[in-house]
C-alpha positions as CSV (number, residue, x, y, z in Angstrom):
1,M,-130.3,126.2,202.9
2,N,-130.4,128.2,199.6
3,Y,-128.6,131.5,198.9
4,D,-131.6,133.7,199.1
5,S,-132.9,132.6,202.4
6,V,-129.5,133.0,204.1
7,L,-129.2,136.5,202.7
8,K,-132.7,137.4,204.0
9,K,-131.8,136.1,207.4
10,L,-128.6,138.1,207.3
11,E,-130.5,141.3,206.2
12,N,-133.0,140.8,209.1
13,N,-130.1,140.4,211.6
14,E,-131.2,136.8,212.5
15,I,-127.8,135.4,211.9
16,S,-124.4,137.0,211.9
17,S,-122.1,137.3,208.9
18,T,-119.8,134.5,210.0
19,E,-122.7,132.2,210.4
20,A,-124.1,133.2,206.9
21,L,-120.6,132.5,205.4
22,S,-120.4,129.1,207.0
23,E,-123.9,128.2,205.8
24,L,-123.2,129.4,202.2
25,Y,-119.7,128.0,202.0
26,P,-119.3,124.9,204.3
27,E,-115.7,123.8,204.8
28,P,-114.8,120.8,202.6
29,K,-114.2,117.5,204.2
30,T,-110.5,116.6,204.3
31,R,-109.3,113.1,203.9
32,P,-105.8,111.8,204.4
33,G,-103.6,110.9,201.5
34,K,-102.6,107.3,200.7
35,K,-100.6,105.5,203.3
36,A,-96.9,105.2,202.6
37,Y,-95.0,102.0,203.3
38,F,-91.4,102.6,202.2
39,I,-88.7,105.3,201.8
40,K,-86.1,105.2,199.1
41,M,-83.1,107.6,199.5
42,K,-80.3,108.6,197.3
43,I,-77.5,110.6,198.9
44,S,-74.5,112.1,197.1
45,V,-71.7,114.1,198.8
46,P,-69.3,115.3,196.1
47,E,-66.5,116.5,198.4
48,E,-66.0,113.2,200.1
49,G,-64.9,111.2,197.1
50,K,-66.0,108.0,195.5
51,G,-65.6,105.7,198.5
52,V,-68.1,107.5,200.7
53,N,-70.6,107.9,197.8
54,R,-70.4,104.2,197.0
55,L,-71.0,103.4,200.7
56,L,-74.0,105.6,200.7
57,K,-75.3,104.0,197.6
58,V,-74.9,100.5,199.0
59,L,-76.5,101.5,202.4
60,F,-79.6,103.1,200.7
61,F,-79.9,100.7,197.7
62,F,-83.1,99.1,198.9
63,P,-86.1,101.1,200.2
64,F,-86.5,100.8,203.9
65,P,-89.8,100.4,205.8
66,M,-91.7,103.5,207.0
67,I,-91.6,102.2,210.6
68,F,-87.8,102.8,210.6
69,A,-88.3,106.4,209.4
70,R,-90.8,107.0,212.1
71,I,-88.5,105.5,214.8
72,G,-85.8,107.9,213.4
73,I,-88.1,110.8,213.8
74,R,-88.8,109.9,217.4
75,F,-85.1,109.7,218.0
76,A,-84.5,113.1,216.3
77,N,-87.2,114.6,218.5
78,R,-84.8,114.4,221.4
79,F,-82.4,116.8,219.6
80,V,-84.9,119.4,218.4
81,K,-87.2,119.8,221.4
82,D,-85.8,123.3,222.3
83,Q,-86.3,124.6,218.7
84,G,-90.0,124.4,218.6
85,I,-90.4,121.7,216.0
86,D,-93.3,119.3,216.5
87,M,-91.9,116.0,215.2
88,S,-95.2,114.2,215.9
89,E,-96.8,116.3,213.1
90,I,-93.9,115.5,210.7
91,S,-94.4,111.8,211.6
92,K,-98.1,112.0,210.7
93,M,-97.4,113.8,207.4
94,L,-94.9,111.1,206.5
95,K,-97.4,108.3,207.3
96,Y,-99.9,109.6,204.6
97,S,-97.6,110.9,201.9
98,K,-97.4,108.2,199.3
99,N,-95.9,109.3,195.9
100,T,-94.0,112.2,197.4
101,R,-90.6,113.2,196.3
102,I,-88.2,115.6,198.1
103,N,-85.0,116.8,196.4
104,I,-82.5,118.7,198.5
105,D,-79.5,120.3,196.6
106,S,-76.9,122.2,198.5
107,A,-73.3,122.9,198.1
108,D,-72.5,120.1,200.6
109,A,-74.7,117.3,199.4
110,Q,-77.6,116.1,197.1
111,V,-80.4,114.2,198.8
112,D,-83.3,112.6,196.9
113,I,-86.1,111.1,199.0
114,K,-88.9,109.1,197.4
115,I,-91.8,108.0,199.6
116,I,-93.6,104.9,198.2
């Protein structure tokens, strides 16, 4: 439908304003992002010393498959049920979040998560 005909229908009270809005500006189709397969993490805890930081670097040296992250999210769901966090939505977001990088800097630790 073109712009003029929708406005004439709205003027003659044939359609409501919300219907006119939806006809003039339809919602764009959304498509999911690219599927992610691996997660690469770097964790540094300055207060713990060199030994703990080296152990964390060795543990997270190689990227691990996304399936392990999704299993970890299911496991974490047991602990956050009473806080109102929907872990299934987080799992869906992780699945289609390729080329995303998350940096967390706090006084206790620095965490860098790269989803590839």
